[in-house]
LUMDRENFI-312407 format. One record per residue (C-alpha): residue number from 0; chain; x, y, z. Coordinates in Angstrom, 3 decimals, padded with zeros to 6 digits, m for minus. Example, Ala and Ser with C-alpha at 12.3 -4.5 7.8 and 13.67 -1.06 7.14 Angstrom:
2
SITE;num;cadena;px;py;pz
SITE;0;A;012.300;m004.500;007.800
SITE;1;A;013.670;m001.060;007.140
//
This chain:
445
SITE;num;cadena;px;py;pz
SITE;0;A;001.934;m008.296;m006.249
SITE;1;A;002.275;m008.394;m009.580
SITE;2;A;002.448;m010.933;m012.146
SITE;3;A;004.583;m011.546;m014.692
SITE;4;A;004.521;m013.542;m017.707
SITE;5;A;006.834;m016.604;m018.558
SITE;6;A;007.561;m016.723;m022.407
SITE;7;A;008.619;m020.370;m023.027
SITE;8;A;009.932;m018.685;m026.533
SITE;9;A;011.326;m015.621;m027.141
SITE;10;A;008.415;m013.464;m028.126
SITE;11;A;008.260;m011.722;m031.508
SITE;12;A;008.697;m008.460;m032.956
SITE;13;A;004.706;m007.901;m033.570
SITE;14;A;004.314;m008.724;m030.113
SITE;15;A;006.893;m006.082;m028.949
SITE;16;A;004.957;m003.229;m031.354
SITE;17;A;001.765;m003.982;m030.129
SITE;18;A;002.900;m003.358;m026.309
SITE;19;A;005.060;m000.689;m027.557
SITE;20;A;001.907;001.339;m029.477
SITE;21;A;m000.438;000.251;m026.284
SITE;22;A;002.353;002.082;m023.870
SITE;23;A;002.040;005.531;m026.527
SITE;24;A;m001.613;005.192;m026.401
SITE;25;A;m002.457;008.314;m024.723
SITE;26;A;000.012;010.592;m027.054
SITE;27;A;m001.268;008.759;m030.377
SITE;28;A;m005.291;008.464;m029.759
SITE;29;A;m005.434;012.877;m030.162
SITE;30;A;m003.663;011.609;m033.721
SITE;31;A;m004.985;009.140;m035.073
SITE;32;A;m008.896;008.917;m033.714
SITE;33;A;m009.349;012.301;m035.854
SITE;34;A;m007.707;010.599;m038.807
SITE;35;A;m009.754;007.612;m038.236
SITE;36;A;m013.233;009.409;m037.736
SITE;37;A;m013.110;013.137;m039.650
SITE;38;A;m012.744;012.646;m043.381
SITE;39;A;m011.273;015.677;m043.754
SITE;40;A;m007.637;015.208;m042.705
SITE;41;A;m007.392;019.567;m042.224
SITE;42;A;m009.910;019.512;m039.669
SITE;43;A;m008.256;015.814;m038.139
SITE;44;A;m005.387;018.202;m037.882
SITE;45;A;m007.131;021.133;m036.535
SITE;46;A;m008.561;018.917;m033.532
SITE;47;A;m005.533;016.699;m033.164
SITE;48;A;m003.729;020.220;m032.698
SITE;49;A;m005.698;021.178;m030.411
SITE;50;A;m006.351;018.264;m028.636
SITE;51;A;m001.943;018.251;m028.132
SITE;52;A;m002.084;021.909;m027.316
SITE;53;A;m004.368;020.697;m024.495
SITE;54;A;m002.418;018.553;m023.035
SITE;55;A;000.425;020.702;m022.739
SITE;56;A;m001.699;024.135;m021.625
SITE;57;A;m002.918;021.207;m018.470
SITE;58;A;000.578;019.580;m017.804
SITE;59;A;001.955;023.279;m016.675
SITE;60;A;m000.732;023.098;m013.764
SITE;61;A;000.923;020.849;m010.995
SITE;62;A;m002.338;018.834;m010.281
SITE;63;A;m003.123;018.568;m013.754
SITE;64;A;000.149;017.305;m014.044
SITE;65;A;m000.206;014.302;m011.674
SITE;66;A;m003.752;013.487;m013.600
SITE;67;A;m001.464;013.367;m016.587
SITE;68;A;001.268;011.442;m015.550
SITE;69;A;m000.900;009.083;m013.880
SITE;70;A;m002.462;008.235;m017.448
SITE;71;A;000.861;007.963;m018.920
SITE;72;A;002.042;005.659;m016.587
SITE;73;A;m000.888;003.399;m016.800
SITE;74;A;m000.337;002.333;m020.628
SITE;75;A;003.163;003.314;m020.079
SITE;76;A;003.735;001.016;m017.168
SITE;77;A;002.302;m001.675;m019.145
SITE;78;A;005.182;m001.943;m021.903
SITE;79;A;007.784;m001.570;m018.978
SITE;80;A;005.836;m004.752;m017.406
SITE;81;A;006.351;m006.436;m020.601
SITE;82;A;009.583;m005.876;m020.843
SITE;83;A;010.337;m006.981;m017.760
SITE;84;A;008.567;m010.550;m018.623
SITE;85;A;010.797;m010.428;m021.575
SITE;86;A;013.871;m009.917;m019.324
SITE;87;A;012.975;m012.097;m016.698
SITE;88;A;011.514;m014.980;m019.053
SITE;89;A;015.085;m014.527;m020.993
SITE;90;A;016.940;m015.511;m018.199
SITE;91;A;014.756;m018.244;m016.972
SITE;92;A;014.865;m019.981;m020.273
SITE;93;A;018.824;m019.405;m019.860
SITE;94;A;019.323;m020.602;m016.909
SITE;95;A;016.753;m024.153;m017.376
SITE;96;A;018.957;m024.761;m020.247
SITE;97;A;022.312;m024.324;m018.331
SITE;98;A;020.935;m026.561;m015.432
SITE;99;A;019.457;m029.583;m017.446
SITE;100;A;016.328;m028.724;m016.971
SITE;101;A;014.827;m028.879;m019.545
SITE;102;A;013.669;m031.541;m022.180
SITE;103;A;014.774;m031.533;m025.449
SITE;104;A;013.439;m033.297;m028.545
SITE;105;A;014.520;m034.239;m032.080
SITE;106;A;012.277;m034.300;m034.972
SITE;107;A;012.820;m034.969;m038.348
SITE;108;A;011.651;m032.026;m040.470
SITE;109;A;010.990;m032.561;m044.212
SITE;110;A;010.966;m029.199;m046.507
SITE;111;A;008.689;m028.045;m049.648
SITE;112;A;012.046;m029.345;m051.953
SITE;113;A;011.944;m032.826;m050.006
SITE;114;A;015.277;m032.268;m047.961
SITE;115;A;015.128;m033.335;m044.448
SITE;116;A;016.717;m031.383;m041.363
SITE;117;A;016.681;m032.271;m037.636
SITE;118;A;015.277;m029.816;m035.555
SITE;119;A;015.551;m029.575;m031.501
SITE;120;A;012.446;m028.754;m029.969
SITE;121;A;013.383;m027.070;m026.371
SITE;122;A;010.300;m027.992;m023.934
SITE;123;A;010.948;m025.671;m020.719
SITE;124;A;008.618;m026.548;m017.536
SITE;125;A;005.595;m024.172;m016.693
SITE;126;A;006.042;m021.477;m014.920
SITE;127;A;004.083;m019.178;m012.412
SITE;128;A;005.675;m015.912;m011.572
SITE;129;A;004.402;m013.408;m009.297
SITE;130;A;006.394;m010.063;m007.725
SITE;131;A;005.941;m007.495;m005.003
SITE;132;A;008.605;m004.821;m003.841
SITE;133;A;011.410;m006.706;m002.503
SITE;134;A;010.871;m010.746;m003.607
SITE;135;A;010.045;m012.868;m006.735
SITE;136;A;008.088;m015.955;m006.161
SITE;137;A;008.534;m018.095;m008.831
SITE;138;A;006.642;m021.855;m009.302
SITE;139;A;007.920;m024.341;m011.590
SITE;140;A;005.887;m027.329;m012.537
SITE;141;A;008.668;m030.123;m012.968
SITE;142;A;008.376;m032.343;m016.521
SITE;143;A;007.532;m035.508;m015.511
SITE;144;A;010.940;m037.510;m014.989
SITE;145;A;012.559;m034.917;m013.412
SITE;146;A;013.931;m035.128;m009.676
SITE;147;A;013.904;m033.735;m006.462
SITE;148;A;017.505;m033.539;m006.407
SITE;149;A;018.310;m032.455;m010.039
SITE;150;A;016.287;m028.973;m008.863
SITE;151;A;018.369;m028.650;m005.727
SITE;152;A;021.505;m028.946;m007.220
SITE;153;A;021.029;m026.022;m009.201
SITE;154;A;018.326;m023.883;m007.610
SITE;155;A;021.079;m020.895;m006.847
SITE;156;A;021.730;m020.701;m009.961
SITE;157;A;017.681;m018.863;m010.518
SITE;158;A;019.225;m016.536;m007.941
SITE;159;A;022.461;m015.881;m009.377
SITE;160;A;020.705;m015.315;m012.160
SITE;161;A;018.191;m012.438;m011.483
SITE;162;A;020.798;m010.927;m009.075
SITE;163;A;018.437;m011.905;m006.105
SITE;164;A;019.353;m013.801;m002.532
SITE;165;A;017.527;m017.137;m002.461
SITE;166;A;014.510;m016.979;000.405
SITE;167;A;012.863;m020.167;000.569
SITE;168;A;013.292;m023.189;m001.657
SITE;169;A;010.504;m026.401;m001.529
SITE;170;A;009.439;m028.913;m003.707
SITE;171;A;006.191;m030.579;m002.980
SITE;172;A;004.284;m033.425;m005.483
SITE;173;A;006.288;m031.633;m008.808
SITE;174;A;005.356;m028.249;m007.823
SITE;175;A;009.088;m026.414;m007.362
SITE;176;A;008.806;m023.030;m005.118
SITE;177;A;011.873;m020.144;m005.038
SITE;178;A;011.436;m017.529;m003.529
SITE;179;A;013.950;m014.330;m004.273
SITE;180;A;014.792;m011.787;m003.169
SITE;181;A;016.176;m008.443;m005.307
SITE;182;A;014.929;m005.113;m003.348
SITE;183;A;015.529;m003.850;000.315
SITE;184;A;013.451;m004.190;003.187
SITE;185;A;012.792;m001.274;005.364
SITE;186;A;012.918;m001.335;009.227
SITE;187;A;013.179;002.682;010.018
SITE;188;A;011.010;002.513;013.119
SITE;189;A;011.041;000.300;016.960
SITE;190;A;007.534;m001.039;016.951
SITE;191;A;005.933;000.206;020.665
SITE;192;A;003.182;m002.267;021.806
SITE;193;A;000.041;m000.178;022.605
SITE;194;A;m002.302;m002.750;022.566
SITE;195;A;m003.374;m005.612;024.796
SITE;196;A;m003.378;m008.343;022.260
SITE;197;A;m000.729;m011.438;023.031
SITE;198;A;001.476;m010.712;019.849
SITE;199;A;004.517;m009.202;019.809
SITE;200;A;006.413;m007.699;015.933
SITE;201;A;009.673;m009.819;015.446
SITE;202;A;010.591;m007.081;012.374
SITE;203;A;009.701;m006.417;008.923
SITE;204;A;009.018;m008.431;006.001
SITE;205;A;008.012;m008.153;002.478
SITE;206;A;004.012;m007.465;003.731
SITE;207;A;004.487;m005.129;006.213
SITE;208;A;005.418;m006.201;009.998
SITE;209;A;005.993;m009.840;010.645
SITE;210;A;004.056;m010.813;014.446
SITE;211;A;005.027;m013.468;016.438
SITE;212;A;001.444;m015.053;018.460
SITE;213;A;002.455;m016.357;021.085
SITE;214;A;m000.875;m016.982;022.260
SITE;215;A;m000.946;m019.749;019.687
SITE;216;A;002.656;m020.280;018.958
SITE;217;A;004.410;m020.574;022.227
SITE;218;A;007.858;m020.246;022.945
SITE;219;A;010.713;m018.937;020.769
SITE;220;A;013.828;m020.168;019.642
SITE;221;A;016.437;m017.361;018.743
SITE;222;A;019.912;m018.314;017.348
SITE;223;A;021.995;m015.501;017.090
SITE;224;A;026.271;m015.611;016.593
SITE;225;A;028.357;m013.320;017.820
SITE;226;A;027.893;m009.925;015.031
SITE;227;A;024.635;m010.530;014.237
SITE;228;A;022.679;m008.165;015.762
SITE;229;A;021.021;m010.620;018.292
SITE;230;A;021.711;m008.005;020.932
SITE;231;A;019.731;m005.483;019.673
SITE;232;A;016.687;m007.779;018.093
SITE;233;A;016.167;m008.402;021.608
SITE;234;A;015.933;m005.207;022.626
SITE;235;A;013.001;m004.886;020.241
SITE;236;A;011.414;m007.853;021.741
SITE;237;A;011.739;m006.156;025.197
SITE;238;A;010.368;m002.971;024.705
SITE;239;A;006.863;m004.829;023.674
SITE;240;A;006.253;m006.337;027.219
SITE;241;A;003.689;m004.845;028.200
SITE;242;A;004.491;m003.945;032.152
SITE;243;A;001.794;m005.381;033.836
SITE;244;A;003.111;m009.173;031.835
SITE;245;A;005.516;m010.658;034.532
SITE;246;A;009.152;m010.916;032.989
SITE;247;A;012.360;m012.752;034.232
SITE;248;A;015.199;m012.285;032.563
SITE;249;A;018.693;m014.543;032.837
SITE;250;A;021.284;m013.129;031.832
SITE;251;A;024.235;m015.260;030.593
SITE;252;A;026.512;m012.868;029.494
SITE;253;A;026.117;m011.032;032.768
SITE;254;A;026.376;m007.953;030.854
SITE;255;A;023.921;m007.308;028.285
SITE;256;A;021.103;m007.210;030.463
SITE;257;A;021.948;m006.677;033.464
SITE;258;A;020.841;m003.157;033.964
SITE;259;A;017.401;m004.025;033.506
SITE;260;A;017.923;m004.508;037.246
SITE;261;A;018.191;m001.031;037.972
SITE;262;A;013.838;m000.758;036.316
SITE;263;A;012.596;m003.037;038.701
SITE;264;A;013.363;m006.632;036.568
SITE;265;A;013.876;m009.533;038.092
SITE;266;A;017.414;m010.585;036.091
SITE;267;A;019.748;m013.448;037.082
SITE;268;A;023.197;m013.120;036.119
SITE;269;A;024.686;m016.438;037.796
SITE;270;A;023.782;m020.160;037.691
SITE;271;A;022.155;m020.116;041.132
SITE;272;A;020.082;m017.086;040.150
SITE;273;A;019.310;m019.022;036.468
SITE;274;A;018.506;m022.218;038.918
SITE;275;A;015.717;m020.133;040.928
SITE;276;A;014.365;m018.163;038.142
SITE;277;A;013.275;m021.765;036.128
SITE;278;A;012.716;m023.041;039.483
SITE;279;A;009.659;m020.297;039.562
SITE;280;A;008.931;m020.518;036.235
SITE;281;A;007.798;m024.340;035.993
SITE;282;A;005.965;m024.003;039.999
SITE;283;A;003.725;m021.429;037.981
SITE;284;A;002.880;m023.207;035.417
SITE;285;A;002.147;m025.570;038.496
SITE;286;A;000.356;m023.278;040.448
SITE;287;A;m001.803;m022.413;037.234
SITE;288;A;m003.075;m026.086;036.363
SITE;289;A;m004.002;m026.228;039.482
SITE;290;A;m006.075;m023.167;039.651
SITE;291;A;m007.416;m023.887;036.284
SITE;292;A;m008.708;m027.563;037.269
SITE;293;A;m010.240;m026.069;040.503
SITE;294;A;m012.054;m023.281;038.699
SITE;295;A;m012.857;m025.522;035.330
SITE;296;A;m010.785;m023.538;033.261
SITE;297;A;m009.005;m024.489;030.690
SITE;298;A;m006.717;m021.390;029.861
SITE;299;A;m004.868;m019.210;032.207
SITE;300;A;m006.840;m016.079;031.305
SITE;301;A;m009.680;m017.138;032.331
SITE;302;A;m008.354;m017.262;035.324
SITE;303;A;m007.204;m013.787;035.614
SITE;304;A;m003.591;m014.861;035.067
SITE;305;A;m001.082;m012.373;032.312
SITE;306;A;000.879;m013.737;029.949
SITE;307;A;004.494;m015.155;031.860
SITE;308;A;008.095;m014.283;029.721
SITE;309;A;010.997;m016.255;030.813
SITE;310;A;013.770;m014.996;028.812
SITE;311;A;017.440;m017.251;028.738
SITE;312;A;020.154;m014.975;027.218
SITE;313;A;023.494;m016.948;026.156
SITE;314;A;021.282;m020.354;027.379
SITE;315;A;024.373;m022.643;026.346
SITE;316;A;026.567;m020.608;029.118
SITE;317;A;024.223;m021.288;032.024
SITE;318;A;023.104;m024.752;030.999
SITE;319;A;027.300;m025.374;030.643
SITE;320;A;027.472;m024.037;034.207
SITE;321;A;025.603;m026.704;035.785
SITE;322;A;026.649;m029.868;037.645
SITE;323;A;026.650;m032.845;035.827
SITE;324;A;027.317;m035.602;038.352
SITE;325;A;024.169;m037.609;038.838
SITE;326;A;022.994;m036.291;042.536
SITE;327;A;022.677;m039.894;044.748
SITE;328;A;018.926;m039.892;045.647
SITE;329;A;017.093;m038.763;042.605
SITE;330;A;019.737;m040.208;039.944
SITE;331;A;019.741;m037.167;037.619
SITE;332;A;022.092;m034.219;037.499
SITE;333;A;021.810;m030.543;037.946
SITE;334;A;021.843;m030.004;034.103
SITE;335;A;019.228;m032.767;033.873
SITE;336;A;016.642;m031.840;036.307
SITE;337;A;016.531;m028.086;034.819
SITE;338;A;016.947;m029.402;031.789
SITE;339;A;013.941;m031.586;032.948
SITE;340;A;011.698;m028.175;034.287
SITE;341;A;012.522;m026.390;030.818
SITE;342;A;011.014;m029.199;029.090
SITE;343;A;007.954;m029.161;031.421
SITE;344;A;007.431;m025.393;031.281
SITE;345;A;007.664;m026.403;027.029
SITE;346;A;004.866;m029.189;026.567
SITE;347;A;002.380;m027.173;029.297
SITE;348;A;003.116;m023.264;029.207
SITE;349;A;001.211;m022.764;026.671
SITE;350;A;m001.854;m022.754;028.845
SITE;351;A;m001.189;m021.902;031.796
SITE;352;A;000.436;m019.230;029.716
SITE;353;A;004.226;m019.445;030.898
SITE;354;A;006.376;m018.606;027.550
SITE;355;A;010.245;m019.743;026.950
SITE;356;A;011.656;m017.158;025.165
SITE;357;A;015.837;m019.435;024.780
SITE;358;A;018.340;m017.385;022.448
SITE;359;A;021.729;m019.091;021.333
SITE;360;A;024.715;m018.247;020.428
SITE;361;A;025.848;m020.936;018.468
SITE;362;A;023.252;m024.383;017.864
SITE;363;A;024.006;m026.970;020.172
SITE;364;A;021.723;m030.654;019.960
SITE;365;A;023.688;m031.422;023.709
SITE;366;A;021.811;m028.133;025.324
SITE;367;A;018.710;m028.391;023.147
SITE;368;A;016.940;m031.654;023.125
SITE;369;A;014.871;m032.353;020.333
SITE;370;A;011.639;m032.348;022.432
SITE;371;A;012.767;m028.649;023.862
SITE;372;A;013.186;m027.686;020.616
SITE;373;A;010.124;m029.035;018.940
SITE;374;A;007.812;m027.059;021.218
SITE;375;A;009.600;m023.924;020.968
SITE;376;A;007.179;m022.845;017.898
SITE;377;A;008.128;m019.481;016.893
SITE;378;A;012.115;m019.571;015.578
SITE;379;A;014.203;m016.747;014.364
SITE;380;A;018.158;m017.144;013.259
SITE;381;A;019.662;m014.293;012.615
SITE;382;A;023.010;m014.572;010.451
SITE;383;A;024.048;m017.883;011.453
SITE;384;A;025.223;m020.707;009.494
SITE;385;A;024.127;m023.846;007.607
SITE;386;A;024.139;m025.895;011.244
SITE;387;A;021.758;m022.856;012.737
SITE;388;A;019.344;m022.952;009.921
SITE;389;A;019.045;m026.547;009.604
SITE;390;A;018.902;m026.761;013.700
SITE;391;A;016.037;m024.442;013.479
SITE;392;A;013.911;m025.504;010.809
SITE;393;A;014.908;m028.989;009.809
SITE;394;A;016.999;m029.696;006.953
SITE;395;A;014.107;m029.755;004.608
SITE;396;A;013.093;m026.239;005.070
SITE;397;A;016.565;m024.926;005.604
SITE;398;A;018.527;m026.077;002.144
SITE;399;A;019.946;m023.386;000.421
SITE;400;A;019.248;m020.861;002.455
SITE;401;A;021.224;m017.744;001.457
SITE;402;A;023.283;m016.154;004.903
SITE;403;A;021.655;m012.988;005.574
SITE;404;A;023.698;m009.270;006.460
SITE;405;A;023.141;m007.285;009.709
SITE;406;A;019.803;m006.612;010.695
SITE;407;A;018.083;m009.376;009.071
SITE;408;A;016.983;m012.589;010.089
SITE;409;A;014.545;m015.418;009.099
SITE;410;A;011.416;m016.289;011.553
SITE;411;A;009.552;m019.720;010.912
SITE;412;A;006.160;m019.166;013.024
SITE;413;A;004.870;m022.625;013.787
SITE;414;A;004.934;m024.554;010.547
SITE;415;A;004.390;m021.563;008.095
SITE;416;A;007.229;m020.692;005.322
SITE;417;A;010.322;m019.399;006.332
SITE;418;A;010.771;m015.580;006.281
SITE;419;A;012.835;m013.430;005.473
SITE;420;A;012.775;m010.101;007.785
SITE;421;A;014.703;m007.070;008.834
SITE;422;A;014.661;m005.763;012.575
SITE;423;A;014.864;m002.029;013.410
SITE;424;A;018.457;m000.452;014.519
SITE;425;A;017.878;000.442;018.552
SITE;426;A;020.443;001.176;020.471
SITE;427;A;020.780;000.576;024.191
SITE;428;A;021.021;004.297;025.444
SITE;429;A;017.474;004.325;023.520
SITE;430;A;015.912;001.222;024.854
SITE;431;A;016.711;001.637;028.603
SITE;432;A;015.024;005.741;028.500
SITE;433;A;011.800;003.900;026.362
SITE;434;A;011.722;001.283;028.984
SITE;435;A;012.359;003.956;031.810
SITE;436;A;009.817;005.970;030.482
SITE;437;A;007.385;002.917;030.635
SITE;438;A;008.353;001.929;034.245
SITE;439;A;006.898;005.593;034.986
SITE;440;A;004.243;006.352;033.204
SITE;441;A;002.945;003.121;035.027
SITE;442;A;003.812;004.228;038.079
SITE;443;A;001.735;007.662;037.447
SITE;444;A;m000.882;005.774;036.413
//
């Protein structure tokens, strides 16, 4: 990650010339050094000629040409970085000024001739700027007297001025943190799990693979409206679930994952099947807790149990289909009972190793009580509206987030920051072939 200098005033020509001189140092040195060290100009000129000729000869060989190019880039790159700092600083100064986030001070200046003139002095917020291959990270220190509302209304202006997309925006104790994406995240290859660690790759972020440690951050909420690549994303997750782990799938659409039945997966495609899977998962939680209590253990791995995943695709369709008629004996409707079981799994599932992955096409608080949503600690939004982002991340964290293109999403693991990620394109046919191959290899072993 590189640091970009923020110039509160336009750098002068001498600073520009200084950095330019530094940038061409490798090419000036053979000329200037001999003249500075040797008094005889003829000898100095001859040495310079020999030096330049040697460089020219060395550059004809591929291996040595790389070394010459590397030396050039080492110095010239610093000059180019200075130009980038000037450009970014200029745009940020203009944005701050036009957004009204600059403090203006007027002073009376008396010249040498005794004339008084009024001078305007601009005070810009202090800033720290960093960049990597994809994002620009800007941290401003608010000028005393400024409010959060002033910055919130203008934050998108920074993304527009730098030709970027707004990834995250946060204000805390007078510090404004803005993350902007200017580059493209690469996501070329599907992740196939070869280890036994309890984590899954969600995709690729700026620092490499973005992983979900489901051991420490249990349960996942995934929101993906139609056309956001939700099915592709789920395939990228399912292919990583190891064959020795327990995987149950409730397919609300009845078309997306029913074919997994042919590969030995327990898949429910109707309401009764959905109820069965939820009841079985909650029973599993109870049984594991009883075993842990008997053996005086506090974690499912200590009683030789494996991770258990209940994947509920199109959860709203399934929940909507449940009866809302109150039972005379229990006073609960079928929907309330199932939501109660899901609530229990979300609360106690971590220690028992029973994981919920709940997938929604649209956010709806009616079918996602707050207590369940808050316990789904890995939250992912693919595309999505402002409502979807707010439901997943909360109003404060989701402020000003830009919508994302196909194949991208936002993820927040636990109480961490929201990260933009990209997941590979993964065709249905390839997914099924991979699963079949995995199952076959396990059977052979």
